[in-house]
Biopython code that builds the backbone (N, CA, C, O; Angstrom):
import numpy as np
from Bio.PDB.StructureBuilder import StructureBuilder

atoms = [
    (1, "MET", "N", (41.421, 89.562, 81.938)),
    (1, "MET", "CA", (42.645, 88.884, 81.372)),
    (1, "MET", "C", (43.132, 89.233, 80.072)),
    (1, "MET", "O", (42.386, 89.528, 79.138)),
    (2, "VAL", "N", (44.796, 89.189, 79.989)),
    (2, "VAL", "CA", (45.278, 90.112, 78.722)),
    (2, "VAL", "C", (46.273, 88.574, 78.078)),
    (2, "VAL", "O", (46.946, 87.879, 78.839)),
    (3, "TYR", "N", (46.182, 88.387, 77.004)),
    (3, "TYR", "CA", (46.638, 87.292, 76.100)),
    (3, "TYR", "C", (47.492, 87.837, 75.397)),
    (3, "TYR", "O", (47.297, 88.934, 74.872)),
    (4, "ILE", "N", (48.675, 87.101, 75.259)),
    (4, "ILE", "CA", (49.883, 87.146, 74.035)),
    (4, "ILE", "C", (49.580, 86.177, 73.199)),
    (4, "ILE", "O", (49.485, 84.973, 73.439)),
    (5, "GLN", "N", (49.368, 86.987, 71.775)),
    (5, "GLN", "CA", (49.265, 86.209, 70.823)),
    (5, "GLN", "C", (50.353, 85.946, 69.818)),
    (5, "GLN", "O", (51.135, 86.895, 69.871)),
    (6, "ARG", "N", (50.699, 85.141, 69.008)),
    (6, "ARG", "CA", (51.697, 84.919, 68.216)),
    (6, "ARG", "C", (51.404, 84.399, 66.722)),
    (6, "ARG", "O", (50.787, 83.344, 66.571)),
    (7, "ARG", "N", (51.776, 85.024, 65.803)),
    (7, "ARG", "CA", (51.134, 84.892, 64.480)),
    (7, "ARG", "C", (52.882, 84.857, 63.832)),
    (7, "ARG", "O", (53.861, 85.576, 64.027)),
    (8, "GLY", "N", (52.618, 83.585, 62.964)),
    (8, "GLY", "CA", (54.038, 83.343, 62.261)),
    (8, "GLY", "C", (53.891, 82.069, 61.826)),
    (8, "GLY", "O", (53.424, 81.179, 62.537)),
    (9, "ASN", "N", (54.318, 81.889, 60.517)),
    (9, "ASN", "CA", (54.440, 80.477, 59.769)),
    (9, "ASN", "C", (52.980, 79.903, 59.661)),
    (9, "ASN", "O", (52.593, 78.802, 60.052)),
    (10, "GLY", "N", (52.058, 81.164, 58.878)),
    (10, "GLY", "CA", (50.971, 80.585, 58.819)),
    (10, "GLY", "C", (49.995, 80.179, 59.920)),
    (10, "GLY", "O", (48.896, 79.657, 59.738)),
    (11, "TYR", "N", (50.526, 80.478, 61.026)),
    (11, "TYR", "CA", (49.448, 79.666, 62.406)),
    (11, "TYR", "C", (49.361, 80.906, 63.299)),
    (11, "TYR", "O", (50.127, 81.849, 63.108)),
    (12, "LEU", "N", (48.374, 80.924, 64.344)),
    (12, "LEU", "CA", (48.110, 82.069, 65.253)),
    (12, "LEU", "C", (47.818, 81.337, 66.502)),
    (12, "LEU", "O", (47.003, 80.414, 66.507)),
    (13, "GLU", "N", (48.358, 81.656, 67.404)),
    (13, "GLU", "CA", (48.395, 80.780, 68.784)),
    (13, "GLU", "C", (48.388, 81.786, 69.924)),
    (13, "GLU", "O", (48.903, 82.883, 69.709)),
    (14, "THR", "N", (47.773, 81.485, 71.306)),
    (14, "THR", "CA", (47.921, 82.078, 72.168)),
    (14, "THR", "C", (49.080, 81.340, 72.878)),
    (14, "THR", "O", (49.169, 80.125, 72.702)),
    (15, "VAL", "N", (49.988, 81.986, 73.678)),
    (15, "VAL", "CA", (51.130, 81.856, 73.791)),
    (15, "VAL", "C", (51.424, 82.145, 75.557)),
    (15, "VAL", "O", (52.250, 81.550, 76.248)),
    (16, "ASP", "N", (50.513, 83.194, 75.981)),
    (16, "ASP", "CA", (50.542, 83.383, 77.623)),
    (16, "ASP", "C", (49.515, 84.306, 77.800)),
    (16, "ASP", "O", (49.223, 85.186, 76.991)),
    (17, "GLU", "N", (48.886, 84.063, 79.032)),
    (17, "GLU", "CA", (48.096, 84.875, 79.920)),
    (17, "GLU", "C", (48.497, 85.602, 81.077)),
    (17, "GLU", "O", (49.303, 85.149, 81.890)),
    (18, "PHE", "N", (47.900, 86.829, 81.180)),
    (18, "PHE", "CA", (48.317, 87.538, 82.307)),
    (18, "PHE", "C", (47.042, 88.630, 82.944)),
    (18, "PHE", "O", (46.165, 89.241, 82.333)),
    (19, "GLU", "N", (47.296, 88.586, 84.112)),
    (19, "GLU", "CA", (46.151, 89.377, 84.994)),
    (19, "GLU", "C", (46.364, 90.760, 84.317)),
    (19, "GLU", "O", (45.416, 91.147, 83.633)),
    (20, "THR", "N", (47.130, 91.327, 84.372)),
    (20, "THR", "CA", (47.066, 93.059, 84.138)),
    (20, "THR", "C", (47.966, 93.360, 82.654)),
    (20, "THR", "O", (48.757, 92.577, 82.127)),
    (21, "MET", "N", (47.601, 94.664, 82.198)),
    (21, "MET", "CA", (48.236, 94.810, 80.929)),
    (21, "MET", "C", (49.925, 95.303, 81.139)),
    (21, "MET", "O", (50.768, 95.125, 80.260)),
    (22, "ASP", "N", (50.114, 95.721, 82.005)),
    (22, "ASP", "CA", (51.480, 96.163, 82.661)),
    (22, "ASP", "C", (52.256, 94.706, 82.796)),
    (22, "ASP", "O", (53.361, 94.713, 82.255)),
    (23, "GLU", "N", (51.880, 93.475, 83.414)),
    (23, "GLU", "CA", (52.630, 92.363, 83.037)),
    (23, "GLU", "C", (52.453, 91.966, 81.735)),
    (23, "GLU", "O", (53.520, 91.626, 81.225)),
    (24, "ALA", "N", (51.577, 91.888, 81.066)),
    (24, "ALA", "CA", (51.685, 91.495, 79.849)),
    (24, "ALA", "C", (52.524, 92.280, 78.802)),
    (24, "ALA", "O", (52.849, 91.669, 77.784)),
    (25, "LYS", "N", (52.992, 93.864, 78.986)),
    (25, "LYS", "CA", (53.554, 94.640, 78.013)),
    (25, "LYS", "C", (55.084, 94.195, 78.392)),
    (25, "LYS", "O", (56.028, 94.211, 77.602)),
    (26, "LYS", "N", (55.130, 93.802, 79.739)),
    (26, "LYS", "CA", (56.620, 93.689, 79.889)),
    (26, "LYS", "C", (57.163, 92.015, 79.116)),
    (26, "LYS", "O", (58.241, 91.740, 78.589)),
    (27, "MET", "N", (56.287, 91.393, 79.265)),
    (27, "MET", "CA", (56.641, 89.750, 78.788)),
    (27, "MET", "C", (56.582, 89.950, 77.170)),
    (27, "MET", "O", (57.380, 89.379, 76.427)),
    (28, "LEU", "N", (55.613, 90.769, 76.729)),
    (28, "LEU", "CA", (55.434, 91.074, 75.069)),
    (28, "LEU", "C", (57.045, 91.504, 74.706)),
    (28, "LEU", "O", (57.492, 90.956, 73.698)),
    (29, "GLY", "N", (57.734, 92.206, 75.253)),
    (29, "GLY", "CA", (58.650, 92.538, 74.884)),
    (29, "GLY", "C", (60.201, 91.544, 74.890)),
    (29, "GLY", "O", (61.190, 91.785, 74.198)),
    (30, "GLU", "N", (60.045, 90.433, 75.854)),
    (30, "GLU", "CA", (60.676, 89.152, 75.991)),
    (30, "GLU", "C", (60.626, 88.633, 74.847)),
    (30, "GLU", "O", (61.612, 88.419, 74.142)),
    (31, "TYR", "N", (59.057, 88.296, 74.458)),
    (31, "TYR", "CA", (58.534, 87.184, 73.299)),
    (31, "TYR", "C", (59.220, 87.787, 72.075)),
    (31, "TYR", "O", (59.866, 87.059, 71.321)),
    (32, "ARG", "N", (59.111, 88.948, 71.882)),
    (32, "ARG", "CA", (59.538, 89.556, 70.693)),
    (32, "ARG", "C", (61.102, 89.530, 70.642)),
    (32, "ARG", "O", (61.636, 89.281, 69.561)),
    (33, "LEU", "N", (61.717, 89.726, 71.536)),
    (33, "LEU", "CA", (63.334, 89.459, 71.497)),
    (33, "LEU", "C", (63.644, 88.200, 71.003)),
    (33, "LEU", "O", (64.333, 87.910, 70.025)),
    (34, "SER", "N", (62.960, 87.364, 71.919)),
    (34, "SER", "CA", (63.530, 85.843, 71.750)),
    (34, "SER", "C", (62.993, 85.164, 70.064)),
    (34, "SER", "O", (63.746, 84.497, 69.354)),
    (35, "ASP", "N", (61.805, 85.467, 69.760)),
    (35, "ASP", "CA", (61.721, 85.124, 68.603)),
    (35, "ASP", "C", (61.085, 86.249, 67.538)),
    (35, "ASP", "O", (59.882, 86.494, 67.454)),
    (36, "PRO", "N", (62.086, 86.852, 66.778)),
    (36, "PRO", "CA", (62.052, 87.972, 65.994)),
    (36, "PRO", "C", (61.250, 87.433, 64.466)),
    (36, "PRO", "O", (60.709, 88.177, 63.648)),
    (37, "SER", "N", (61.364, 86.007, 64.396)),
    (37, "SER", "CA", (60.767, 85.584, 63.130)),
    (37, "SER", "C", (58.814, 85.659, 63.042)),
    (37, "SER", "O", (58.064, 85.506, 62.078)),
    (38, "ALA", "N", (58.553, 85.929, 64.350)),
    (38, "ALA", "CA", (57.271, 85.965, 64.546)),
    (38, "ALA", "C", (56.640, 87.305, 64.852)),
    (38, "ALA", "O", (57.392, 88.208, 65.215)),
    (39, "GLU", "N", (55.239, 87.552, 64.737)),
    (39, "GLU", "CA", (54.565, 88.566, 65.391)),
    (39, "GLU", "C", (53.962, 88.637, 66.612)),
    (39, "GLU", "O", (52.972, 87.919, 66.751)),
    (40, "TYR", "N", (54.345, 89.411, 67.665)),
    (40, "TYR", "CA", (53.946, 89.115, 68.679)),
    (40, "TYR", "C", (52.789, 90.536, 69.540)),
    (40, "TYR", "O", (53.270, 91.561, 70.024)),
    (41, "TYR", "N", (51.785, 90.319, 69.531)),
    (41, "TYR", "CA", (51.035, 91.236, 70.185)),
    (41, "TYR", "C", (49.748, 90.857, 71.374)),
    (41, "TYR", "O", (49.431, 89.696, 71.630)),
    (42, "THR", "N", (49.326, 91.648, 71.796)),
    (42, "THR", "CA", (48.269, 91.468, 73.094)),
    (42, "THR", "C", (46.820, 91.412, 72.761)),
    (42, "THR", "O", (46.470, 92.163, 71.850)),
    (43, "SER", "N", (46.070, 90.800, 73.222)),
    (43, "SER", "CA", (44.522, 90.570, 73.114)),
    (43, "SER", "C", (43.709, 90.621, 74.145)),
    (43, "SER", "O", (44.032, 90.268, 75.279)),
    (44, "SER", "N", (42.695, 91.025, 73.847)),
    (44, "SER", "CA", (41.651, 90.505, 75.275)),
    (44, "SER", "C", (40.956, 89.363, 75.242)),
    (44, "SER", "O", (40.298, 88.987, 76.212)),
    (45, "ARG", "N", (41.045, 88.592, 73.941)),
    (45, "ARG", "CA", (40.769, 87.280, 73.896)),
    (45, "ARG", "C", (41.809, 86.256, 73.463)),
    (45, "ARG", "O", (42.633, 86.518, 72.587)),
    (46, "PRO", "N", (41.752, 85.013, 74.130)),
    (46, "PRO", "CA", (42.503, 83.975, 73.277)),
    (46, "PRO", "C", (42.122, 83.521, 72.085)),
    (46, "PRO", "O", (41.111, 83.920, 71.508)),
    (47, "CYS", "N", (42.833, 82.741, 71.685)),
    (47, "CYS", "CA", (42.736, 81.764, 70.720)),
    (47, "CYS", "C", (41.937, 80.910, 70.704)),
    (47, "CYS", "O", (41.873, 80.568, 71.884)),
    (48, "LYS", "N", (41.084, 80.158, 70.004)),
    (48, "LYS", "CA", (40.261, 79.075, 69.918)),
    (48, "LYS", "C", (41.044, 77.900, 70.663)),
    (48, "LYS", "O", (42.141, 77.503, 70.269)),
    (49, "GLY", "N", (40.377, 77.375, 71.785)),
    (49, "GLY", "CA", (41.146, 76.484, 72.371)),
    (49, "GLY", "C", (42.083, 76.437, 73.426)),
    (49, "GLY", "O", (42.520, 75.408, 73.941)),
    (50, "TRP", "N", (42.397, 77.700, 73.750)),
    (50, "TRP", "CA", (43.347, 77.885, 74.751)),
    (50, "TRP", "C", (42.921, 77.574, 76.146)),
    (50, "TRP", "O", (43.738, 77.245, 77.006)),
    (51, "ASN", "N", (41.351, 77.700, 76.418)),
    (51, "ASN", "CA", (41.190, 77.512, 77.885)),
    (51, "ASN", "C", (41.314, 75.816, 77.998)),
    (51, "ASN", "O", (41.802, 75.293, 78.999)),
    (52, "SER", "N", (40.796, 75.008, 76.817)),
    (52, "SER", "CA", (40.803, 73.526, 76.743)),
    (52, "SER", "C", (42.153, 72.890, 76.822)),
    (52, "SER", "O", (42.310, 71.769, 77.306)),
    (53, "ASP", "N", (43.089, 73.590, 76.361)),
    (53, "ASP", "CA", (44.694, 73.349, 76.388)),
    (53, "ASP", "C", (45.125, 73.331, 77.848)),
    (53, "ASP", "O", (45.535, 72.420, 78.567)),
    (54, "ALA", "N", (44.856, 74.904, 78.103)),
    (54, "ALA", "CA", (45.431, 75.282, 79.679)),
    (54, "ALA", "C", (44.759, 74.475, 80.748)),
    (54, "ALA", "O", (45.479, 74.066, 81.659)),
    (55, "ASN", "N", (43.415, 74.173, 80.767)),
    (55, "ASN", "CA", (42.874, 73.396, 81.764)),
    (55, "ASN", "C", (41.834, 72.278, 81.121)),
    (55, "ASN", "O", (40.613, 72.419, 81.052)),
    (56, "PRO", "N", (42.653, 71.055, 80.633)),
    (56, "PRO", "CA", (41.854, 69.817, 80.343)),
    (56, "PRO", "C", (40.735, 69.433, 80.836)),
    (56, "PRO", "O", (39.879, 68.767, 80.255)),
    (57, "ALA", "N", (40.697, 69.976, 82.288)),
    (57, "ALA", "CA", (39.588, 68.998, 83.092)),
    (57, "ALA", "C", (37.982, 69.775, 83.129)),
    (57, "ALA", "O", (36.996, 69.481, 83.806)),
    (58, "GLN", "N", (38.163, 70.754, 82.218)),
    (58, "GLN", "CA", (37.224, 71.734, 82.293)),
    (58, "GLN", "C", (36.135, 71.207, 80.931)),
    (58, "GLN", "O", (35.125, 71.857, 80.660)),
]
sb = StructureBuilder()
sb.init_structure("model")
sb.init_model(0)
sb.init_chain("A")
sb.init_seg("    ")
for serial, (resi, resn, name, xyz) in enumerate(atoms, 1):
    if name == "N":
        sb.init_residue(resn, " ", resi, " ")
    sb.init_atom(name, np.array(xyz, "f"), 0.0, 1.0, " ", f" {name:<3s}", serial, name[0])
structure = sb.get_structure()
């Protein structure tokens, strides 16, 4: 999995996940374009709490 992280306003959060780096890179550009006030980058690990937020039943 590849994750897109957002850093801005004193916070760090995982905003999306993808199966491949190609998919993530395409969306990374979209995130950067839509919110230039924050830094977006790819990561091999999500932020703490990403799994529990995405899958509360687990």
